[in-house]
Structure formats: C-alpha cells, structure tokens
PDB file of N, CA, C and O in Angstrom:
ATOM      1  N   GLN A   1       0.874  -1.232  -0.085  1.00  0.00           N
ATOM      2  CA  GLN A   1      -0.050   0.004  -0.006  1.00  0.00           C
ATOM      3  C   GLN A   1       0.843   1.244   0.084  1.00  0.00           C
ATOM      4  O   GLN A   1       1.882   1.268   0.744  1.00  0.00           O
ATOM      5  N   GLY A   2       0.373   2.256  -0.612  1.00  0.00           N
ATOM      6  CA  GLY A   2       1.113   3.657  -0.686  1.00  0.00           C
ATOM      7  C   GLY A   2       2.141   3.729  -1.760  1.00  0.00           C
ATOM      8  O   GLY A   2       2.840   4.739  -1.837  1.00  0.00           O
ATOM      9  N   GLU A   3       2.308   2.642  -2.680  1.00  0.00           N
ATOM     10  CA  GLU A   3       3.250   2.787  -3.782  1.00  0.00           C
ATOM     11  C   GLU A   3       2.587   2.261  -4.966  1.00  0.00           C
ATOM     12  O   GLU A   3       1.792   1.326  -4.875  1.00  0.00           O
ATOM     13  N   GLY A   4       2.878   2.825  -6.085  1.00  0.00           N
ATOM     14  CA  GLY A   4       2.304   2.472  -7.389  1.00  0.00           C
ATOM     15  C   GLY A   4       2.706   3.427  -8.417  1.00  0.00           C
ATOM     16  O   GLY A   4       3.457   4.371  -8.171  1.00  0.00           O
ATOM     17  N   HIS A   5       2.214   3.189  -9.556  1.00  0.00           N
ATOM     18  CA  HIS A   5       2.321   4.121 -10.741  1.00  0.00           C
ATOM     19  C   HIS A   5       0.952   4.597 -11.118  1.00  0.00           C
ATOM     20  O   HIS A   5      -0.076   3.970 -10.861  1.00  0.00           O
ATOM     21  N   THR A   6       1.005   5.782 -11.762  1.00  0.00           N
ATOM     22  CA  THR A   6      -0.329   6.403 -12.176  1.00  0.00           C
ATOM     23  C   THR A   6      -0.131   7.259 -13.510  1.00  0.00           C
ATOM     24  O   THR A   6       0.971   7.736 -13.781  1.00  0.00           O
ATOM     25  N   PRO A   7      -1.139   7.417 -14.252  1.00  0.00           N
ATOM     26  CA  PRO A   7      -0.964   8.052 -15.441  1.00  0.00           C
ATOM     27  C   PRO A   7      -0.893   9.605 -15.115  1.00  0.00           C
ATOM     28  O   PRO A   7      -1.531   9.997 -14.137  1.00  0.00           O
ATOM     29  N   VAL A   8      -0.183  10.492 -15.845  1.00  0.00           N
ATOM     30  CA  VAL A   8      -0.003  11.796 -15.588  1.00  0.00           C
ATOM     31  C   VAL A   8      -0.675  12.561 -16.603  1.00  0.00           C
ATOM     32  O   VAL A   8      -0.483  12.266 -17.783  1.00  0.00           O
ATOM     33  N   VAL A   9      -1.536  13.628 -16.251  1.00  0.00           N
ATOM     34  CA  VAL A   9      -2.102  14.461 -17.220  1.00  0.00           C
ATOM     35  C   VAL A   9      -1.611  15.859 -16.993  1.00  0.00           C
ATOM     36  O   VAL A   9      -1.780  16.315 -15.863  1.00  0.00           O
ATOM     37  N   LEU A  10      -1.044  16.586 -17.873  1.00  0.00           N
ATOM     38  CA  LEU A  10      -0.465  17.894 -17.739  1.00  0.00           C
ATOM     39  C   LEU A  10      -1.513  18.945 -18.221  1.00  0.00           C
ATOM     40  O   LEU A  10      -2.088  18.802 -19.300  1.00  0.00           O
ATOM     41  N   GLY A  11      -1.723  19.898 -17.476  1.00  0.00           N
ATOM     42  CA  GLY A  11      -2.801  21.028 -17.873  1.00  0.00           C
ATOM     43  C   GLY A  11      -2.094  22.407 -18.141  1.00  0.00           C
ATOM     44  O   GLY A  11      -0.873  22.525 -18.250  1.00  0.00           O
ATOM     45  N   GLU A  12      -2.882  23.303 -18.223  1.00  0.00           N
ATOM     46  CA  GLU A  12      -2.452  24.692 -18.384  1.00  0.00           C
ATOM     47  C   GLU A  12      -2.051  25.343 -16.985  1.00  0.00           C
ATOM     48  O   GLU A  12      -2.413  24.831 -15.925  1.00  0.00           O
ATOM     49  N   ALA A  13      -1.332  26.425 -17.043  1.00  0.00           N
ATOM     50  CA  ALA A  13      -0.936  27.011 -15.831  1.00  0.00           C
ATOM     51  C   ALA A  13      -1.911  27.435 -14.829  1.00  0.00           C
ATOM     52  O   ALA A  13      -1.651  27.397 -13.627  1.00  0.00           O
ATOM     53  N   ASP A  14      -3.140  27.879 -15.345  1.00  0.00           N
ATOM     54  CA  ASP A  14      -4.082  28.276 -14.404  1.00  0.00           C
ATOM     55  C   ASP A  14      -5.130  27.122 -14.020  1.00  0.00           C
ATOM     56  O   ASP A  14      -6.125  27.417 -13.358  1.00  0.00           O
ATOM     57  N   ASP A  15      -4.901  25.845 -14.430  1.00  0.00           N
ATOM     58  CA  ASP A  15      -5.699  24.743 -14.047  1.00  0.00           C
ATOM     59  C   ASP A  15      -5.473  24.256 -12.536  1.00  0.00           C
ATOM     60  O   ASP A  15      -4.375  24.367 -11.991  1.00  0.00           O
ATOM     61  N   HIS A  16      -6.526  23.743 -11.942  1.00  0.00           N
ATOM     62  CA  HIS A  16      -6.409  23.316 -10.552  1.00  0.00           C
ATOM     63  C   HIS A  16      -5.736  21.864 -10.425  1.00  0.00           C
ATOM     64  O   HIS A  16      -5.978  20.989 -11.256  1.00  0.00           O
ATOM     65  N   ALA A  17      -4.889  21.665  -9.349  1.00  0.00           N
ATOM     66  CA  ALA A  17      -4.295  20.397  -9.191  1.00  0.00           C
ATOM     67  C   ALA A  17      -5.415  19.416  -8.631  1.00  0.00           C
ATOM     68  O   ALA A  17      -6.224  19.806  -7.789  1.00  0.00           O
ATOM     69  N   LEU A  18      -5.420  18.174  -9.120  1.00  0.00           N
ATOM     70  CA  LEU A  18      -6.459  17.130  -8.803  1.00  0.00           C
ATOM     71  C   LEU A  18      -5.722  15.881  -8.615  1.00  0.00           C
ATOM     72  O   LEU A  18      -4.914  15.474  -9.449  1.00  0.00           O
ATOM     73  N   LEU A  19      -6.026  15.198  -7.396  1.00  0.00           N
ATOM     74  CA  LEU A  19      -5.589  13.910  -7.110  1.00  0.00           C
ATOM     75  C   LEU A  19      -6.800  13.028  -7.559  1.00  0.00           C
ATOM     76  O   LEU A  19      -7.785  13.090  -6.824  1.00  0.00           O
ATOM     77  N   GLY A  20      -6.867  12.279  -8.573  1.00  0.00           N
ATOM     78  CA  GLY A  20      -8.072  11.600  -9.021  1.00  0.00           C
ATOM     79  C   GLY A  20      -8.344  10.282  -8.442  1.00  0.00           C
ATOM     80  O   GLY A  20      -7.538   9.768  -7.667  1.00  0.00           O
ATOM     81  N   VAL A  21      -9.418   9.719  -8.771  1.00  0.00           N
ATOM     82  CA  VAL A  21      -9.874   8.461  -8.270  1.00  0.00           C
ATOM     83  C   VAL A  21      -8.938   7.427  -8.824  1.00  0.00           C
ATOM     84  O   VAL A  21      -8.561   6.524  -8.077  1.00  0.00           O
ATOM     85  N   VAL A  22      -8.523   7.481 -10.095  1.00  0.00           N
ATOM     86  CA  VAL A  22      -7.536   6.410 -10.631  1.00  0.00           C
ATOM     87  C   VAL A  22      -6.224   6.303  -9.710  1.00  0.00           C
ATOM     88  O   VAL A  22      -5.777   5.235  -9.293  1.00  0.00           O
ATOM     89  N   THR A  23      -5.728   7.442  -9.481  1.00  0.00           N
ATOM     90  CA  THR A  23      -4.468   7.468  -8.496  1.00  0.00           C
ATOM     91  C   THR A  23      -4.752   6.956  -7.210  1.00  0.00           C
ATOM     92  O   THR A  23      -3.963   6.183  -6.666  1.00  0.00           O
ATOM     93  N   LEU A  24      -5.911   7.350  -6.620  1.00  0.00           N
ATOM     94  CA  LEU A  24      -6.159   6.778  -5.299  1.00  0.00           C
ATOM     95  C   LEU A  24      -6.410   5.245  -5.299  1.00  0.00           C
ATOM     96  O   LEU A  24      -5.992   4.531  -4.387  1.00  0.00           O
ATOM     97  N   GLU A  25      -7.123   4.762  -6.378  1.00  0.00           N
ATOM     98  CA  GLU A  25      -7.216   3.252  -6.493  1.00  0.00           C
ATOM     99  C   GLU A  25      -5.887   2.582  -6.700  1.00  0.00           C
ATOM    100  O   GLU A  25      -5.621   1.579  -6.038  1.00  0.00           O
ATOM    101  N   ILE A  26      -5.078   3.041  -7.527  1.00  0.00           N
ATOM    102  CA  ILE A  26      -3.766   2.546  -7.761  1.00  0.00           C
ATOM    103  C   ILE A  26      -2.983   2.548  -6.394  1.00  0.00           C
ATOM    104  O   ILE A  26      -2.207   1.617  -6.178  1.00  0.00           O
ATOM    105  N   LEU A  27      -3.123   3.405  -5.592  1.00  0.00           N
ATOM    106  CA  LEU A  27      -2.307   3.494  -4.251  1.00  0.00           C
ATOM    107  C   LEU A  27      -3.120   2.753  -3.267  1.00  0.00           C
ATOM    108  O   LEU A  27      -2.656   2.702  -2.128  1.00  0.00           O
ATOM    109  N   GLY A  28      -4.210   2.188  -3.489  1.00  0.00           N
ATOM    110  CA  GLY A  28      -5.031   1.373  -2.454  1.00  0.00           C
ATOM    111  C   GLY A  28      -5.774   2.175  -1.509  1.00  0.00           C
ATOM    112  O   GLY A  28      -5.990   1.736  -0.379  1.00  0.00           O
ATOM    113  N   LEU A  29      -6.182   3.308  -1.872  1.00  0.00           N
ATOM    114  CA  LEU A  29      -6.919   4.285  -0.995  1.00  0.00           C
ATOM    115  C   LEU A  29      -8.234   4.779  -1.556  1.00  0.00           C
ATOM    116  O   LEU A  29      -8.445   4.880  -2.764  1.00  0.00           O
ATOM    117  N   ILE A  30      -9.168   5.103  -0.541  1.00  0.00           N
ATOM    118  CA  ILE A  30     -10.401   5.665  -0.989  1.00  0.00           C
ATOM    119  C   ILE A  30     -10.562   6.929  -0.132  1.00  0.00           C
ATOM    120  O   ILE A  30      -9.897   7.062   0.895  1.00  0.00           O
ATOM    121  N   PHE A  31     -11.424   7.845  -0.536  1.00  0.00           N
ATOM    122  CA  PHE A  31     -11.679   9.027  -0.025  1.00  0.00           C
ATOM    123  C   PHE A  31     -12.917   9.011   0.759  1.00  0.00           C
ATOM    124  O   PHE A  31     -13.924   8.722   0.113  1.00  0.00           O
ATOM    125  N   ASN A  32     -13.070   9.262   2.028  1.00  0.00           N
ATOM    126  CA  ASN A  32     -14.239   9.192   2.854  1.00  0.00           C
ATOM    127  C   ASN A  32     -14.818  10.574   2.869  1.00  0.00           C
ATOM    128  O   ASN A  32     -14.300  11.366   3.655  1.00  0.00           O
ATOM    129  N   PRO A  33     -15.801  10.981   2.131  1.00  0.00           N
ATOM    130  CA  PRO A  33     -16.370  12.321   2.137  1.00  0.00           C
ATOM    131  C   PRO A  33     -16.930  12.837   3.437  1.00  0.00           C
ATOM    132  O   PRO A  33     -16.935  14.043   3.686  1.00  0.00           O
ATOM    133  N   PHE A  34     -17.405  11.925   4.271  1.00  0.00           N
ATOM    134  CA  PHE A  34     -18.005  12.418   5.533  1.00  0.00           C
ATOM    135  C   PHE A  34     -16.932  12.655   6.555  1.00  0.00           C
ATOM    136  O   PHE A  34     -17.182  13.552   7.361  1.00  0.00           O
ATOM    137  N   LYS A  35     -15.755  12.011   6.684  1.00  0.00           N
ATOM    138  CA  LYS A  35     -14.769  12.385   7.507  1.00  0.00           C
ATOM    139  C   LYS A  35     -13.671  13.175   6.921  1.00  0.00           C
ATOM    140  O   LYS A  35     -12.794  13.640   7.648  1.00  0.00           O
ATOM    141  N   ARG A  36     -13.673  13.354   5.636  1.00  0.00           N
ATOM    142  CA  ARG A  36     -12.771  13.978   4.758  1.00  0.00           C
ATOM    143  C   ARG A  36     -11.327  13.406   4.972  1.00  0.00           C
ATOM    144  O   ARG A  36     -10.384  14.179   5.142  1.00  0.00           O
ATOM    145  N   THR A  37     -11.168  12.113   4.962  1.00  0.00           N
ATOM    146  CA  THR A  37      -9.901  11.379   5.313  1.00  0.00           C
ATOM    147  C   THR A  37      -9.740  10.393   4.124  1.00  0.00           C
ATOM    148  O   THR A  37     -10.694  10.065   3.418  1.00  0.00           O
ATOM    149  N   LEU A  38      -8.493   9.950   3.950  1.00  0.00           N
ATOM    150  CA  LEU A  38      -8.071   8.822   3.036  1.00  0.00           C
ATOM    151  C   LEU A  38      -8.149   7.660   3.904  1.00  0.00           C
ATOM    152  O   LEU A  38      -7.780   7.734   5.076  1.00  0.00           O
ATOM    153  N   GLN A  39      -8.664   6.458   3.334  1.00  0.00           N
ATOM    154  CA  GLN A  39      -8.622   5.315   4.138  1.00  0.00           C
ATOM    155  C   GLN A  39      -8.089   4.001   3.229  1.00  0.00           C
ATOM    156  O   GLN A  39      -8.218   4.023   2.005  1.00  0.00           O
ATOM    157  N   PRO A  40      -7.588   3.060   3.801  1.00  0.00           N
ATOM    158  CA  PRO A  40      -7.137   1.894   3.022  1.00  0.00           C
ATOM    159  C   PRO A  40      -8.473   1.256   2.219  1.00  0.00           C
ATOM    160  O   PRO A  40      -9.560   1.203   2.794  1.00  0.00           O
ATOM    161  N   MET A  41      -8.331   0.873   1.118  1.00  0.00           N
ATOM    162  CA  MET A  41      -9.278   0.239   0.252  1.00  0.00           C
ATOM    163  C   MET A  41      -9.443  -1.246   0.668  1.00  0.00           C
ATOM    164  O   MET A  41      -8.452  -1.973   0.737  1.00  0.00           O
ATOM    165  N   ARG A  42     -10.688  -1.699   0.946  1.00  0.00           N
ATOM    166  CA  ARG A  42     -10.767  -3.129   1.106  1.00  0.00           C
ATOM    167  C   ARG A  42     -10.832  -3.745  -0.278  1.00  0.00           C
ATOM    168  O   ARG A  42     -11.638  -3.369  -1.129  1.00  0.00           O
ATOM    169  N   MET A  43      -9.842  -4.819  -0.484  1.00  0.00           N
ATOM    170  CA  MET A  43      -9.741  -5.315  -1.800  1.00  0.00           C
ATOM    171  C   MET A  43     -10.490  -6.634  -1.765  1.00  0.00           C
ATOM    172  O   MET A  43     -10.487  -7.373  -0.781  1.00  0.00           O
ATOM    173  N   LEU A  44     -11.168  -6.901  -2.964  1.00  0.00           N
ATOM    174  CA  LEU A  44     -11.869  -8.179  -3.179  1.00  0.00           C
ATOM    175  C   LEU A  44     -11.004  -9.023  -4.075  1.00  0.00           C
ATOM    176  O   LEU A  44     -10.717  -8.594  -5.192  1.00  0.00           O
ATOM    177  N   LEU A  45     -10.611 -10.079  -3.704  1.00  0.00           N
ATOM    178  CA  LEU A  45      -9.692 -10.995  -4.477  1.00  0.00           C
ATOM    179  C   LEU A  45     -10.537 -12.038  -5.070  1.00  0.00           C
ATOM    180  O   LEU A  45     -11.191 -12.752  -4.310  1.00  0.00           O
ATOM    181  N   VAL A  46     -10.601 -12.212  -6.374  1.00  0.00           N
ATOM    182  CA  VAL A  46     -11.588 -13.233  -7.100  1.00  0.00           C
ATOM    183  C   VAL A  46     -10.605 -14.152  -7.839  1.00  0.00           C
ATOM    184  O   VAL A  46     -11.026 -15.084  -8.524  1.00  0.00           O
TER     185      VAL A  46
END
C-alpha cells in the first residue's frame, strides 16, 4: 500500500491540481467524504 504508478495529465498554468480516483485506487486508498480522510481500500480478490 502507498506505492504504485499512475497516469499523468499535464494541464495549463491556471488549471487546478487534482488527485483523481484512478491515482487513489492505484495507491489502494479511498476518500471518505464524511470524515474527509483517506482510508485503505478493502480489496476483493477473485
């Protein structure tokens, strides 16, 4: 957990920085909007 690779998208100088869902999933994290925290993702192995 906490290590991985993610695609990078470069924007214009006035664009907002964004840590996206893809990056969070690759790192094994989810965002809890109620507590406003990052939490480990529960993985389902099939």
